[in-house]
C-alpha positions as CSV (number, residue, x, y, z in Angstrom):
1,M,-16.9,-10.6,-15.7
2,A,-17.8,-13.6,-13.6
3,R,-15.5,-15.9,-15.6
4,T,-12.6,-13.4,-15.1
5,A,-13.3,-13.2,-11.4
6,G,-13.4,-17.0,-11.2
7,F,-10.1,-17.1,-13.2
8,L,-8.5,-14.8,-10.7
9,F,-9.6,-16.9,-7.7
10,L,-8.3,-20.1,-9.2
11,L,-5.1,-18.4,-10.3
12,N,-4.5,-17.1,-6.8
13,G,-5.0,-20.5,-5.3
14,F,-2.6,-22.0,-7.9
15,L,0.1,-19.4,-7.3
16,V,-0.1,-19.9,-3.5
17,K,0.4,-23.6,-3.9
18,A,3.3,-22.9,-6.3
19,L,5.1,-20.8,-3.8
20,P,8.3,-22.3,-2.3
21,P,7.7,-24.4,0.8
22,I,9.6,-21.9,3.0
23,T,7.4,-19.1,1.8
24,R,4.2,-21.0,2.6
25,M,5.7,-21.7,6.0
26,R,6.1,-17.9,6.5
27,L,2.4,-17.4,5.7
28,G,1.6,-20.0,8.3
29,M,3.9,-18.2,10.8
30,Y,2.0,-15.0,10.3
31,V,-1.1,-16.9,11.4
32,Q,0.7,-18.5,14.3
33,Y,2.0,-15.1,15.6
34,R,-1.2,-13.2,14.8
35,W,-1.6,-12.0,18.4
36,L,2.0,-10.7,18.4
37,L,1.3,-9.0,15.1
38,Y,-2.0,-7.6,16.6
39,A,-0.2,-6.3,19.7
40,L,2.7,-4.6,17.7
41,T,0.2,-3.1,15.3
42,L,-1.9,-1.7,18.2
43,R,1.3,-0.3,19.8
44,D,2.4,1.3,16.6
45,L,-1.0,3.0,16.2
46,R,-1.0,4.2,19.7
47,T,2.6,5.6,19.6
48,R,2.4,7.1,16.1
49,Y,0.8,10.3,17.3
50,K,1.8,10.1,21.0
51,G,2.5,13.5,22.5
52,S,0.6,15.4,19.8
53,V,-2.4,17.5,20.8
54,L,-4.8,16.1,18.2
55,G,-3.6,12.6,18.6
56,F,-5.5,10.0,16.5
57,M,-7.3,12.8,14.7
58,W,-4.3,13.1,12.4
59,T,-5.5,9.8,10.8
60,F,-8.2,12.0,9.2
61,L,-6.3,15.3,9.0
62,N,-3.4,14.1,7.0
63,P,-5.3,13.0,3.9
64,L,-7.7,15.9,4.3
65,L,-4.8,18.4,4.3
66,L,-3.2,16.7,1.4
67,M,-6.5,16.8,-0.5
68,M,-6.9,20.6,0.2
69,V,-3.4,21.4,-0.9
70,Y,-3.7,19.4,-4.2
71,T,-7.1,20.8,-4.8
72,L,-5.8,24.3,-4.5
73,V,-2.8,23.7,-6.7
74,F,-4.3,21.5,-9.4
75,G,-8.0,22.3,-9.2
76,Y,-7.6,26.1,-9.0
77,F,-4.1,27.2,-9.9
78,L,-3.7,24.8,-12.8
79,Q,-7.4,24.7,-13.6
80,L,-7.9,21.0,-14.1
81,N,-11.4,20.6,-15.4
82,T,-12.3,17.5,-13.3
83,K,-15.8,17.3,-11.8
84,D,-15.9,16.8,-8.0
85,Y,-12.1,17.1,-8.0
86,P,-11.6,16.7,-4.2
87,V,-13.4,13.3,-4.3
88,F,-11.1,12.3,-7.2
89,I,-8.0,13.3,-5.2
90,M,-9.1,11.6,-2.0
91,S,-9.9,8.3,-3.7
92,G,-6.4,8.1,-4.9
93,V,-4.5,9.7,-2.0
94,L,-5.9,7.3,0.7
95,P,-4.3,4.1,-0.8
96,W,-1.2,6.1,-1.7
97,I,-0.8,7.1,2.0
98,W,-1.0,3.5,3.0
99,F,1.5,2.5,0.4
100,S,4.1,5.3,1.0
101,T,3.8,5.1,4.8
102,A,4.2,1.3,4.9
103,V,7.2,1.4,2.5
104,T,8.9,4.1,4.5
105,Q,8.3,2.6,7.9
106,G,8.6,-1.0,6.8
107,S,11.9,-0.6,5.1
108,A,13.4,0.8,8.3
109,S,11.7,-1.7,10.6
110,I,14.7,-4.0,11.2
111,L,17.0,-1.0,11.8
112,E,14.6,0.6,14.2
113,G,13.7,-2.7,15.9
114,A,17.3,-3.7,16.5
115,T,16.5,-4.6,20.1
116,Y,14.3,-7.4,18.9
117,V,16.9,-8.8,16.4
118,G,18.9,-11.7,17.7
119,R,16.3,-12.9,20.2
120,T,15.7,-16.5,19.3
121,I,12.1,-16.5,20.3
122,F,11.2,-13.3,18.5
123,P,10.2,-13.7,14.8
124,T,11.8,-10.6,13.2
125,S,9.9,-11.2,10.0
126,V,6.8,-9.7,11.6
127,L,8.4,-6.3,11.9
128,P,7.9,-5.2,8.3
129,V,4.4,-6.6,8.3
130,V,3.5,-4.3,11.3
131,A,4.0,-1.3,9.1
132,V,1.7,-2.8,6.4
133,S,-1.0,-3.8,8.9
134,S,-1.0,-0.4,10.8
135,G,-1.2,1.4,7.4
136,L,-4.2,-0.8,6.4
137,V,-6.0,0.0,9.7
138,N,-5.4,3.8,9.0
139,F,-6.7,3.3,5.5
140,L,-9.9,1.6,6.7
141,L,-10.5,4.2,9.4
142,S,-10.1,6.9,6.8
143,L,-12.8,5.5,4.6
144,P,-15.6,7.2,6.5
145,L,-13.9,10.5,5.6
146,L,-14.2,9.5,1.9
147,G,-17.8,8.4,2.5
148,A,-18.6,11.9,3.9
149,M,-17.1,13.6,0.9
150,L,-19.1,11.4,-1.4
151,L,-22.2,12.6,0.4
152,I,-21.2,16.2,0.4
153,Y,-20.5,16.2,-3.4
154,G,-23.5,14.0,-4.2
155,V,-21.4,11.2,-5.6
156,P,-23.3,7.9,-5.0
157,A,-21.5,4.8,-3.8
158,G,-22.1,2.0,-6.3
159,P,-21.8,-1.8,-6.4
160,E,-18.2,-1.3,-7.6
161,W,-17.2,-1.1,-4.0
162,M,-17.4,-4.9,-3.9
163,Y,-14.0,-5.0,-5.6
164,L,-12.4,-3.2,-2.6
165,P,-11.3,-6.4,-0.8
166,L,-9.6,-7.6,-3.9
167,L,-7.6,-4.3,-4.2
168,L,-6.7,-4.5,-0.5
169,L,-5.5,-8.0,-0.9
170,I,-3.3,-7.2,-3.9
171,Q,-1.8,-4.1,-2.2
172,A,-1.2,-6.0,1.1
173,I,0.7,-8.8,-0.7
174,L,2.7,-6.3,-2.7
175,L,3.6,-4.3,0.4
176,I,4.6,-7.3,2.5
177,G,6.9,-8.5,-0.2
178,L,8.4,-5.0,-0.8
179,T,8.9,-4.1,2.8
180,S,10.4,-7.5,3.6
181,L,12.8,-7.0,0.7
182,L,13.7,-3.4,1.5
183,S,14.0,-4.0,5.3
184,A,16.5,-6.8,4.7
185,L,18.6,-4.8,2.2
186,S,18.5,-1.7,4.4
187,V,20.5,-3.5,7.0
188,F,23.5,-3.8,4.7
189,Y,22.9,-0.8,2.4
190,R,21.9,2.2,4.5
191,D,21.7,4.4,1.4
192,I,18.3,2.9,0.6
193,Q,16.8,4.9,3.4
194,H,18.2,8.1,1.9
195,M,17.0,7.3,-1.6
196,L,13.6,6.0,-0.7
197,G,11.9,9.4,-0.1
198,H,13.0,10.7,-3.5
199,V,11.9,7.5,-5.2
200,L,8.5,7.7,-3.6
201,T,8.1,11.4,-4.5
202,L,9.0,10.7,-8.1
203,T,6.6,7.7,-8.2
204,F,3.8,9.8,-6.8
205,F,4.0,12.6,-9.3
206,T,4.4,10.4,-12.3
207,M,1.2,8.5,-11.6
208,P,-2.3,9.9,-12.5
209,I,-3.4,10.3,-8.9
210,M,-3.7,14.1,-8.8
211,Y,-4.6,14.4,-12.4
212,P,-6.7,12.2,-14.7
213,M,-5.0,10.1,-17.4
214,T,-6.6,12.3,-20.1
215,T,-4.3,15.1,-19.1
216,V,-1.2,13.1,-19.9
217,P,0.0,13.6,-23.5
218,E,-1.2,10.7,-25.6
219,K,2.3,9.7,-26.6
220,Y,3.2,9.1,-22.9
221,R,0.0,7.4,-21.8
222,A,1.3,3.9,-22.7
223,I,4.4,4.5,-20.7
224,V,2.4,5.6,-17.6
225,A,0.1,2.6,-18.0
226,L,3.1,0.3,-17.8
227,N,3.5,1.2,-14.1
228,P,1.5,-1.4,-12.2
229,L,1.1,1.0,-9.3
230,A,-0.7,3.5,-11.6
231,T,-3.1,0.7,-12.6
232,L,-3.7,-0.3,-8.9
233,F,-4.4,3.2,-7.6
234,H,-6.5,4.0,-10.7
235,S,-8.6,1.0,-9.8
236,Y,-9.4,2.6,-6.4
237,Q,-10.5,5.7,-8.3
238,Q,-12.6,3.6,-10.6
239,I,-14.6,2.1,-7.8
240,F,-14.9,5.2,-5.6
241,Y,-15.1,8.0,-8.2
242,F,-15.8,6.8,-11.7
243,H,-18.2,4.0,-10.8
244,Q,-16.4,1.6,-13.1
245,T,-15.5,-2.0,-12.8
246,P,-11.7,-2.2,-12.6
247,D,-9.7,-4.0,-15.2
248,L,-9.7,-7.5,-13.7
249,R,-7.3,-8.8,-16.3
250,A,-4.7,-6.1,-15.5
251,L,-5.3,-6.7,-11.7
252,G,-4.6,-10.4,-12.4
253,F,-1.2,-9.6,-13.8
254,I,-0.5,-7.3,-10.8
255,L,-1.6,-10.1,-8.5
256,I,0.9,-12.4,-10.1
257,G,3.7,-9.8,-9.8
258,S,2.7,-9.1,-6.2
259,I,3.0,-12.8,-5.3
260,A,6.3,-13.0,-7.1
261,L,7.6,-10.0,-5.2
262,Y,6.3,-11.5,-2.0
263,A,8.3,-14.7,-2.7
264,L,11.4,-12.7,-3.5
265,G,11.1,-10.6,-0.4
266,Q,10.7,-13.7,1.8
267,F,13.7,-15.4,0.1
268,V,16.0,-12.4,0.6
269,F,14.8,-11.9,4.2
270,N,15.2,-15.5,5.1
271,R,18.6,-15.8,3.5
272,N,20.0,-12.7,5.4
273,S,18.1,-12.7,8.7
274,E,20.8,-14.6,10.6
275,S,23.3,-11.8,9.7
276,F,21.1,-8.9,10.9
277,A,22.5,-8.8,14.4
278,E,26.1,-8.7,13.1
279,Y,25.4,-5.5,11.1
280,L,23.2,-3.7,13.6
C-alpha cells in the first residue's frame, strides 16, 4: 500500500511537469487570482439560496431529502437488503451532488457571466472553477451531516478517511477540466445545455450509488466498472461506509485521465476564449 501511494505521488508530480507550458501557466494563474476566485466563490454561496426562507440550510436539506427519497424507494419499496442503507446512500450522494452541480453550473458559467467576457483585465477562465470550488465548499460543509448519520447508525469512522483528500483532489482536477471544456463548447453549441441534464440523470442511475454493485447482474458488472466515475464514487463509499481502502491502482488511472481531461479542457478554452465575446 505504501509503495502504491508513493507511486501515485511521484506519478502526479511527473504528470504535472509533463503538462503543456500554457496549462502549467493556467495553474499558476489560479494561484495568482486566488482572491478573485475566493470572492466569486463566496458570492456564489451567498446568492445561491438568496431569497429563500431557509437560506443556507438547503446545503444540508438537499442531500438529506434525496437520501430520504432514495431510502423510501430502494430501501423499502424495492427491498434492497443493505445494512444502514441511509448511510450507504449519503456517502455516495454527497460527492455526486458536488459533481452534478459543478458540471451544470460550470458548463453555463461563460454564458451566464457574459458581462465579464471581453474585459481585458478579467480572467474568464476562473468562471468555471467557481462552480467547482463552491460545490467543494458545500460538500465539506455537508460532511458533518454524514458524521451525524454515522453516529446515529453506529457506523464507526475508520482510518480510511485519510484517503479523502486524494479523492477530493482527483474529483477537483476532473471537474475543472470538464467544466472548462463544456463551458467553452457551450458558447458555440447551445444544445449542450439542453442535453446535459439528461446525460447526468442517465449517468447517475447507471452507477452503483443507490444500489450496491452486488445487485447488478454479473454479466454487466464489468461494463459498469469501466465507468471511472463509478469507481470514484464507490471509493467514497468504501472509506465512509465499507471501511475499506480504495483501489489505489484504479484511482491512479483515474488521476491520469483527470489530468489529461484537465489539459484538454484548458487547451479548448484557451483556443476559443478570444471568440467568446463575438458569440455572446
